[in-house]
N, C-alpha and C positions, 0 to 999 in steps of 0.2 A: 527393597520394595519391588513390587511388580509394576513395571512401567511400559506403557505404549510409546514408542518413539516414532515421530513423524519423520520419514526419510525422503528427501527430495532428489538425491543424487548429486548434491553439491557438497562443498567442503565443510560448511558450517554444521549441517545436520549430521554429517559423517563423524565429525569430531565430537559432537554432543553424544552420539551413540557410543563411541569409543570410551569417552570419559566415564559414562554411566556403567559401561561394561567393566571397566577397571575398578569401579567402586563395589562391584559384586552384586549389582541388582539383577533381578530376573527380567529380561527384556524380550519384547517382540517388536520388530520394526514393521511399519506400515507405509506403503506407498499409495497415495490417493490418486486414483485414476480419474482425472477430471478432464482430460483432453477429449475433444469431440472429433473423432475420426471423420465422420460424414461431413461435418462443417468445413473441414480443411482438406478434403480429399483432393482438391485441385492442386495442392502443393506436392502431391506424390507421396513418398515414404513418410511415415509418421515421425515428426520431429522430436517426439518425446521418448522414443525407443532408447536413445543414448542415456537419458536420465535413469531409466529403469535398469539398464545394463550396469551403470555405476552403483546403483542401489544393491543389486545382486552381488557385485564384486565385493563391496564393503561388508555385507552381511556374511558372505562366505569367509572372508578374512577374520572377522570378529566372532564367528560362530554364533550368530544371532538369527533366529528364524524371521523370514520376510513374508508378509501377507500383502496382497493387492486388494484395495477396497474400491469398488466402482461407485463413483459419485457424480457421474455425468449429468443425470437428470436433476439432481439437487443443485449442481453447480450452474446449470443453465437457468433454472428457476430463480436462484438467489443472487447470482453474480453476473452472468453474461447478459441476461435479458435487461437487468438494471443498467448495465454499461451502455447497451444499445439505445435504450430509452433516453438516458441522460444526454448522450451525444446528439441524438435526434432533436432534443429540446434545446440544444445549443449550450448545455451546461458542461462542466468539466468533472467527469466521474472519478472515483477512486475505488476501483473494484478490489484492491488488495485489502482494504479495511473490512469489507464484507466477506472476503475470502477467509480472513482470520476469525471474525466473530460468528459467521454463519456456517462455515464449512470446517475448517481445521479444529476449532474449539466449539463447534456447534453440532452439525450433522455427524461428524466423526465420533463425538462423544456418545451419540445414540447408536452407533454401529458396533461399539465394543462393550463388553460387560463391565460391571462395577468391580470386578476383581483387580482391574488395573487401577492402582491408587493414584497414579499420576500420568499425564500426557506430556511428553517432552518434545521440544522442537529446537531448531537451530537459530532461534531469534536472539538478537542482541538486546536483551531486556532482563529485568530482575523482578522477582516477586518477594515482598517482605510482609510478614504478619505484624501489623501495628494496631494495638488496642482492639484485638479481635477482628480486625478487618485486613483484607489482602490489598496491599498497595502495589501499584505498578511503578517501578523505578527505572531510571535510565541506566544505560551501560556506560563504561568509562570511555568508549569510543564514540565521540560526538558525530563522526561521519557515518558510521554504520548503525548507530542506535536506531531501533525499530519500534520504539514505543508509540510513535505516530501512527503506525499501522495496527496497533493493538488497542487503540483508544476506545473502541466500542465493546471491549470485553466487560463482562459482569463479574460480580463477586463470586458467583457460583462457578463460572468458567475459570477464574484466576485461582480458586481454591484447589483446582486439580492440575493447573498448568505448571510446567517446570522448564526453566531455561538454563541448561547446563553451561552454556558459553557466555552467559550474560556478564560475567565478571572480567571477561577478557577483551582485548583489542583485536582487531582483525589481523594485524601483523603477528600477534601471538598465536592466533588460531592457525594461520598458515604454517608457523613453526611447529606447532603441535602435530599437525597433519603430516608434516615432513618427518618428524621424529618417530611417529607411529607407522610411517611408510604407507599411509592410506592411499587407495587407488585414486581418490579425488583430490589429492594434494596439489595438482597442477591445473585443476579445472578453473576456468574463469568464472567470476560471479555472474549470475543471471541478471539481466537488465530489463526494465520495462514492466508491463502488466503481467500479473501472475499466470493467468491461464493461456497466454499467447505463446510462452516459450520462445522459440526462435522465429515465430511469425511476426512480421512487422505490423505495427498498429494500423498503418495506412492500408495495408492489404486486408486486414480484418474489417475496417470500415467500408472499404470498397466492395467487399464481398457481400455485406449486409445492406448498405445504403446506396451503392452505386456512385455515379458522379452527376452533379447538376451544376453547370457553369454559372458563375455569377461575377459581379464586379468587386474589385478591391478599390476602396475609395479613401483618399487622404482626408481625415477629419478637418485638418487646418485649411486646406484649399478647396475642399469638396470636389477635387478632380479624380477622375477614374484613372488609377495608376496601373491597372492590369486586370487579369481574370483569374479566377480560382475554380477548382473542381467541386466545391461544395463547402458551405460554412462549417460543417461538422468536422472538417479536417484540421481546424484551427482552434487554438486555445488563447484565452486572454493572456497577454504578456509575451506571447511567442514572438521570436525575432528571426528564427531560422526557417528555411523552406518557403519563403515568400517569393524568392527569385526576382527581386526588384533591385534596380540600380539606385545609387544615390542615398543609400541607407546609412546607419541601420534604421530599419522600420520595425515598429512594434504593433501587434494586434491589440486594439484597445476596446473594440466593441463588435458585436455580431447582430445583424438583423435577420432573425430566423425566417420570418414570413417573406421577406424580400430577397433572401439569400445573398446578403451583402456583408462583406468583411471590411471593417473600418480599421485603418492604420494611422499611426502618428509617428513623427520623428522628433520634432522640436518641442511640442507642447507637453511639458511635464505634468501640468495640472490635469490633462486628459489621461495620461498614462498612469499617474500615481493616485492612490487612495489611502486614507488612514482610518476610515470608519466603514463598518459593515455589520450586518445582522446575521445572527447564527441561530438555527433551530434544530429540531430533532436531536436534542442533547442527551448524552449518556455520561453520567458521573460515576466513575468506577467505584468510589468509596460509598456509594449510595447516599450521598449527602451533597447539598448545594454548597459550593465553596463560600466560606465566610469572609474571604478577602476579595476586595475589588481590584487590587493591583496584582496581576499575575504575569506570566510569560506565555506567549502563544506561538505555535508554528502553523503556517498556512500551507505548508508543503513539507514533504520529507526532506531532511537535510540538516545542516548545522545551524542555520539561522533561526533564532528565536527573537521575537519582538517583545519588549515590555509593553504591557497593555492595561487598560482599565475596562472593566466590564460593568454594565448597568442592566438590570433586569427590566425588560419591556413588559413581560407578563410571566406567568408560570412556565411557559414553554420556550420563549425566545429571549435572547440577550443582544444588547448592542455592544460592540467592541470598538474601542478607540486605541489605535496603535500610537506608540510614542514616536515612531518614525514611519512615514508612508511607504507603501510597496506598490510596484507597478504591475503585479501579476495576480491581483485578487479577482477571483471569478466565482460566479454562482455555481454551486455543485461541489466545489472544493470542500475539504474538511479543515476546520480550525480546531487544533488540539492544544489544551491548556496545561500549564505546568506551574507547580509551586516548588521552586528549587529543583531537586532531582526526582520529584514525584509527578507522574503523569496523572492528572485529575480526570481526564476524559475529554470529550469534545462534541462537536456537532457539525452540521452542514451549513455552509455559507449560503444564505438565502438571496442576498443581493448586495 
């Protein structure tokens, strides 16, 4: 097949490229230029140059042509601006979900011609054709599985998507990279939000929203426990970075208008919730699940909760968890599973 391979400069996409090369496919690697030099010029040298260097080294070794696709404008319009708006409204954004659905498997599709039969990436996920529909299935590595971040993909997008490393565990990918002597074999995994790279999230927020001091208040005693630089630096369930003694303290609520961050230590009923509403739903199989009892993730990671879903109307559902969670926040994504099939998900409304 003729395949476009999304190359990030990390070990996962490098191994995906090498595996496809060994299978004899006709490959072109693409590095998506989404970094915003002007936005982060205050940091000095571009922190993404290292990624591009590794991409070039891998392509040189595997004899695969590399193209750089500029998508800064599209990325700003679809991902960065959304992130800033959500933070400013006091919600918890997940830009990686939109990075995948709107950029990597969205705008990028429009930038390449249809002679490319598939678009491959280094995601830990699988696509399987079931009854003429493309199902998104989990990888065997529960820690690295990335179906949560792919939950907004559509049938059309999945029909062209290819995940060469989806059947492997991370430890196996590291071993394969070592066996192939890939330049990326010792690179550490990237952490945090996709478009920030090495930039700390707090620096990004400060650059765009500045600092506005406000009170940190204990919900149990209503005492002012300290000061903070702005409600938008904190997320529901957060326990680190508060710099308060006598903890552990957890962020349980934010008052956007008054710029107050509320915390709690002992009161579990304040910290924990088992019910929430979800809207802006995307069902990958183009059909509403006929089961009411499913599993749900409310953040990327191993943890799934058994849950029951009830339809409020044609657009929103009510979710009841079998076990309460202390980090549920508006703006997060809830992603639903039926065994190893990712059904899709939506945004937590409240």
